[in-house]
Structures are given as structure tokens and as C-alpha cells.
FILUM-947793 format. One line per 3 residues: number of its first residue (from 0); their letters; for each residue x, y, z of C-alpha. Coordinates in nm, 4 decimals. Example, Ala and Ser with C-alpha at 12.3 -4.5 7.8 and 13.67 -1.06 7.14 Angstrom:
! residues 2
0 = as = 1.2300/-0.4500/0.7800  1.3670/-0.1060/0.7140
END
This chain:
! residues 268
0 = mmr = -1.3469/-3.4429/1.7172  -1.3723/-3.1250/1.5109  -1.0677/-3.0086/1.3210
3 = kka = -0.8862/-2.7035/1.4496  -0.9325/-2.4413/1.1778  -0.8246/-2.0841/1.1061
6 = ilv = -0.8251/-1.8009/0.8531  -0.4922/-1.6430/0.7654  -0.5299/-1.2968/0.6108
9 = vsf = -0.2241/-1.2021/0.4062  -0.1518/-0.8406/0.3126  0.1442/-0.6606/0.1612
12 = gts = 0.1331/-0.4413/0.4700  0.1961/-0.0792/0.5597  0.4159/0.0972/0.8137
15 = yqe = 0.1386/0.3536/0.8770  -0.0017/0.2132/1.2012  -0.3200/0.4218/1.1781
18 = niq = -0.3856/0.2899/0.8284  -0.3379/-0.0681/0.9393  -0.6315/-0.0249/1.1735
21 = kti = -0.8478/0.1639/0.9238  -0.7969/-0.0682/0.6271  -0.6294/-0.4048/0.6819
24 = gav = -0.7689/-0.4233/1.0342  -1.1167/-0.3300/0.9099  -1.1115/-0.6059/0.6472
27 = ees = -0.9876/-0.8542/0.9068  -1.2582/-0.7515/1.1527  -1.5283/-0.7914/0.8877
30 = lrq = -1.4009/-1.1452/0.8199  -1.3854/-1.2191/1.1915  -1.7518/-1.1220/1.2265
33 = afp = -1.8576/-1.3066/0.9115  -1.6784/-1.6286/1.0103  -1.6866/-1.6413/1.3916
36 = dyp = -1.5945/-2.0118/1.4037  -1.2544/-1.9393/1.2474  -0.9815/-1.7764/1.4580
39 = lfr = -0.8185/-1.5108/1.2406  -0.4460/-1.4478/1.1995  -0.2412/-1.1871/1.0107
42 = aft = 0.0684/-1.2003/0.7900  0.2474/-0.9324/0.5829  0.4495/-1.0219/0.2755
45 = spt = 0.6791/-0.7165/0.2784  1.0016/-0.7755/0.4759  1.0691/-0.3993/0.4772
48 = irr = 0.7343/-0.3177/0.6340  0.7658/-0.5948/0.8908  1.1094/-0.4619/0.9867
51 = klw = 0.9872/-0.0990/1.0108  0.6930/-0.1980/1.2301  0.9240/-0.3800/1.4672
54 = eke = 1.1906/-0.1088/1.4780  0.9499/0.1841/1.5170  0.6510/0.0366/1.6991
57 = kie = 0.7803/-0.2941/1.8403  0.4942/-0.4575/1.6512  0.5731/-0.8069/1.5272
60 = vks = 0.3975/-0.9286/1.2143  0.5076/-1.2591/1.0664  0.5556/-1.3521/0.7022
63 = pee = 0.3083/-1.5985/0.5452  0.5643/-1.8774/0.5705  0.6353/-1.8035/0.9365
66 = mlr = 0.2648/-1.7823/1.0139  0.1820/-2.1119/0.8424  0.4642/-2.2786/1.0334
69 = tlk = 0.3272/-2.1341/1.3584  -0.0262/-2.2523/1.2822  0.1067/-2.6004/1.2131
72 = qeg = 0.2940/-2.6025/1.5425  -0.0188/-2.4887/1.7267  -0.2160/-2.7804/1.5905
75 = yea = -0.4324/-2.6173/1.3260  -0.5414/-2.8704/1.0671  -0.7523/-2.6633/0.8254
78 = vlv = -0.6391/-2.3169/0.7141  -0.7989/-2.0760/0.4687  -0.5461/-1.8263/0.3318
81 = qpt = -0.7104/-1.5089/0.2022  -0.4936/-1.2347/0.0469  -0.6040/-0.8727/0.0508
84 = fvl = -0.4125/-0.8018/-0.2727  -0.5933/-0.6131/-0.5475  -0.4191/-0.7976/-0.8352
87 = rgf = -0.2949/-1.1472/-0.9107  0.0563/-1.0082/-0.9644  0.3993/-1.1056/-0.8359
90 = eye = 0.3004/-1.0895/-0.4673  0.0177/-1.3341/-0.5284  0.2410/-1.5693/-0.7236
93 = rlk = 0.4924/-1.5764/-0.4380  0.2131/-1.6403/-0.1884  0.0816/-1.9218/-0.4040
96 = ecv = 0.4261/-2.0849/-0.4073  0.4456/-2.0504/-0.0285  0.1058/-2.2140/0.0220
99 = ekf = 0.1970/-2.4990/-0.2130  0.5041/-2.5735/0.0013  0.2805/-2.6302/0.3029
102 = qre = 0.0075/-2.8369/0.1364  0.1210/-3.1619/0.2978  0.1483/-3.0008/0.6405
105 = fdq = -0.2286/-2.9548/0.6813  -0.5359/-3.1678/0.6279  -0.6801/-2.8760/0.4345
108 = lrl = -0.5023/-2.5658/0.3071  -0.6865/-2.3428/0.0604  -0.5775/-2.0177/-0.1025
111 = gtp = -0.8262/-1.7467/-0.1902  -0.7963/-1.5050/-0.4798  -0.7191/-1.1295/-0.4972
114 = lly = -0.9857/-0.8651/-0.5408  -0.9423/-0.8677/-0.9205  -0.8803/-1.2237/-1.0352
117 = ees = -1.1477/-1.3262/-1.2824  -1.4060/-1.1656/-1.5093  -1.6803/-1.1625/-1.2470
120 = dik = -1.4513/-0.9657/-1.0140  -1.4449/-0.6738/-1.2614  -1.8201/-0.6351/-1.2357
123 = alg = -1.8210/-0.6826/-0.8573  -1.5553/-0.4171/-0.7956  -1.7067/-0.1891/-1.0593
126 = eal = -2.0418/-0.1954/-0.8819  -1.8706/-0.1355/-0.5470  -1.6822/0.1680/-0.6803
129 = cal = -2.0003/0.3117/-0.8317  -2.1703/0.2764/-0.4937  -1.8684/0.4334/-0.3243
132 = veq = -1.8769/0.7334/-0.5591  -2.2494/0.7787/-0.5099  -2.1986/0.7656/-0.1339
135 = eee = -1.9026/1.0063/-0.1228  -1.9850/1.2438/-0.4052  -2.0043/1.6116/-0.3167
138 = ske = -2.0941/1.7384/-0.6631  -2.2659/1.5909/-0.9661  -1.9883/1.7460/-1.1740
141 = tew = -1.7048/1.5517/-1.0106  -1.4870/1.3222/-1.2227  -1.3331/1.0447/-1.0126
144 = ifv = -0.9902/0.9014/-1.0893  -0.9091/0.5801/-0.9039  -0.5319/0.5306/-0.9025
147 = ghg = -0.3912/0.1815/-0.8598  -0.0330/0.0720/-0.8067  0.0262/-0.0895/-1.1445
150 = teh = 0.2738/-0.3648/-1.2211  0.4987/-0.5067/-1.4916  0.3114/-0.8332/-1.4464
153 = ead = 0.0597/-0.9205/-1.7173  -0.2134/-0.8772/-1.4544  -0.1796/-0.5003/-1.5116
156 = evy = -0.4242/-0.5354/-1.8005  -0.7058/-0.5731/-1.5489  -0.7000/-0.1954/-1.4922
159 = qsl = -0.7971/-0.1382/-1.8542  -1.0656/-0.4043/-1.8208  -1.2046/-0.2148/-1.5237
162 = qsy = -1.1997/0.1086/-1.7238  -1.3848/-0.0667/-2.0062  -1.6484/-0.1782/-1.7593
165 = frk = -1.7279/0.1831/-1.6690  -1.7393/0.2892/-2.0333  -1.9785/0.0045/-2.1191
168 = kqn = -2.1918/0.1036/-1.8217  -2.1910/0.4558/-1.9668  -2.0352/0.5954/-1.6524
171 = pki = -1.7708/0.8364/-1.7873  -1.7363/0.9964/-1.4435  -1.5012/0.7188/-1.3255
174 = wig = -1.1480/0.6862/-1.4610  -0.8801/0.4270/-1.3822  -0.5055/0.5008/-1.3741
177 = tve = -0.1877/0.3523/-1.2301  0.1244/0.4857/-1.0616  0.3566/0.2260/-1.2155
180 = gsv = 0.1367/0.0528/-1.4721  0.0343/0.1024/-1.8318  -0.2182/0.3832/-1.7751
183 = gia = -0.0176/0.6688/-1.6257  -0.0944/1.0279/-1.5415  0.0178/1.1645/-1.8797
186 = ela = -0.2219/0.9412/-2.0713  -0.5096/1.0171/-1.8372  -0.4496/1.3933/-1.8549
189 = rsl = -0.4661/1.3729/-2.2336  -0.7928/1.1808/-2.2177  -0.9427/1.4337/-1.9799
192 = keq = -0.8331/1.7219/-2.2033  -0.9835/1.5581/-2.5091  -1.3167/1.5541/-2.3304
195 = evc = -1.2620/1.9067/-2.1941  -1.3162/1.7830/-1.8415  -1.2935/2.0192/-1.5455
198 = qkk = -1.0698/2.2816/-1.7016  -1.1284/2.6418/-1.6024  -1.4737/2.5653/-1.4652
201 = tdt = -1.5813/2.6495/-1.1139  -1.8533/2.3853/-1.0802  -1.6504/2.0762/-1.1706
204 = qvr = -1.3445/1.9017/-1.0360  -1.1257/1.5943/-1.0625  -1.1215/1.3875/-0.7456
207 = lhp = -0.8287/1.1527/-0.6917  -0.8839/0.8342/-0.4937  -0.6430/0.5441/-0.4318
210 = lll = -0.7377/0.2139/-0.5943  -0.5337/0.0584/-0.3156  -0.6320/-0.1368/-0.0071
213 = vag = -0.4275/0.1029/0.2090  -0.3773/0.4761/0.1610  -0.0052/0.4653/0.2401
216 = eha = 0.3096/0.5921/0.0681  0.1690/0.5880/-0.2853  -0.1511/0.7648/-0.1843
219 = nnd = 0.0145/1.0314/0.0303  0.3119/1.0982/-0.1968  0.2639/0.9780/-0.5555
222 = iag = -0.1057/1.0607/-0.5763  -0.1798/1.3479/-0.3371  0.1672/1.4828/-0.2566
225 = dee = 0.2871/1.8381/-0.3223  0.5902/1.7244/-0.5227  0.6042/1.8329/-0.8876
228 = dsw = 0.5563/1.4822/-1.0239  0.2587/1.3823/-0.8069  -0.0762/1.3194/-0.9758
231 = kst = -0.2315/1.6148/-0.7968  0.0437/1.8584/-0.8978  0.0555/1.7303/-1.2558
234 = lqr = -0.3182/1.7722/-1.3070  -0.3173/2.1153/-1.1454  -0.0436/2.2317/-1.3853
237 = egf = -0.2617/2.1127/-1.6711  -0.5386/2.3436/-1.5512  -0.7617/2.0980/-1.3687
240 = lvs = -0.9371/2.1591/-1.0393  -0.8189/1.8759/-0.8151  -0.9209/1.7353/-0.4787
243 = ccl = -0.8040/1.4181/-0.3068  -0.9798/1.1533/-0.1025  -0.7132/0.9662/0.0950
246 = rgl = -0.9069/0.6595/0.1985  -0.7893/0.3078/0.1329  -1.0386/0.0639/-0.0214
249 = gey = -1.0227/-0.1435/0.2952  -1.2154/0.1257/0.4818  -1.5339/0.0700/0.2823
252 = pqi = -1.7971/-0.1918/0.3777  -1.8620/-0.2499/0.0049  -1.5033/-0.3688/-0.0416
255 = qkl = -1.4954/-0.5632/0.2849  -1.7976/-0.7561/0.1621  -1.6082/-0.8602/-0.1522
258 = yqe = -1.3373/-1.0184/0.0634  -1.6041/-1.1956/0.2663  -1.7367/-1.3436/-0.0570
261 = kvs = -1.3852/-1.4610/-0.1464  -1.3610/-1.6538/0.1811  -1.7114/-1.7941/0.1353
264 = rll = -1.5974/-1.9505/-0.1913  -1.3156/-2.1259/-0.0079  -1.5751/-2.2864/0.2182
267 = a = -1.7975/-2.4019/-0.0664
END
């Protein structure tokens, strides 16, 4: 008799219902199509987001622990847990601890890795972002700034590694920054000024894009908001021409493919 098996996709989550469908849902659907023999389930790690979804939309999303307990009760014996996190930060560490607690409950329980986990992931995401820029670019004179969340976790250094990748590839058109990490808007603005990028020119611009799975609160407020301290407003005050692309990474087939490859490794 074949073992009952499943894929559990774990995301931080978002209370923007439309964005769930565009990003998290799109990644999940790509995995569902790539691995049709595995029923797919969803879990969100954020208690706040799970509560908001229930209170506002009456949508119930379980935590990873609740979902693993449910899968056990429903007789699943082999479970692949794939996070949609970008970094191996605190959320991933908590998920790892959760999965370890359930190891004896399943015949097989494997945990996948975030988008940026090892050296090869830098190159893979770098190539995907280059393809994304080439696909979306409106002008050859556009400088793209991909803005990630950032973290106090040591994993934050991966943003600088990603920036180094683009410099080594001699692609100065792509910049990496973080809302709460080590490479903030002030540092990036200085770097752009030093290279005299996009200031007082009509044929060039800075284009802001979230380096986030979902274009939620950070993308709409911290990056593209009209508040004085947003990235858009800050760069405009510094004299830059700024536009924003509010699409989460999960919307792009190039990124969805990277998550498919993560799951494939769990099956190897």
C-alpha cells in the first residue's frame, strides 16, 4: 500500500486577500501542478495575520503546528514542508523547531529551505531577477532597486551577497536594499548620488520593486507610500525620478520555478 503523502506550504502570510491569490496562491498552484501526486496544504506562521483573516474575511488558515497535527490525524505518513520565506531568519528557525517536534509523528517529514539559503541560491535568484528586469523594463535607463524586509538575524548579510552578485556580473542597474536591515534607504541614496544616477534627467528613473514574496504592508507603505519616510518620498526629495512596481515575487513564474526546485530536492 502506498503511503499517504502531502506538501505543506508555509508562508508568513498577508491580510491582503487579493495578494494571497496573486503571490502565495500562485506559488502554491505552481507546486500543485509540478507535483500532482501530492495533495497541497497551506499554513501561515503569523498569528496576527491568521486572526485578521478570520475576523475580516472568515478565512481560517492554520499555523504550521496545527496543520501538521491535522495531517497526522488525517493519516498522512509522508509530508514535505516547503516555506516560502526569502531568508533563513527567525521565522525559518521557529519553523524548523516546529518540524523537529513532529519528526516521530510521521514516517517521513522533510523541511525545505528558503529562497536564499545557500551560495547557489544567490546565483539562482540573481538570474531570476535579471530575467524579471529584462521582462518588465520600460527604459534602458532604468535603475532597479529591489527592497527586502531585512532582519536583525545574521541571515541579513545575504542581501549584500546578492548585491555583490550583480556587481560581479557587471549589472549596475540592479540595487538591493532593506526596510529593516543593514542596507537602508539613506545608504542607497548616497550610493546612487555618488554615481550620479537619475538626478535631474528626463530619460532615466529609479524603479522600486519589493524583494518580498507578497506586496503587502511593507510594499504599499514603507516602499511606495506617500508618507515622508517612505522609500519613494525619500528618493524624490533627493532629486530622483521614482516609479514603483508593486508586484510580489510570488507573482513571477521565474520565482515560482525556484520553489519547485526546492521541493524537488526534498524528493531526491
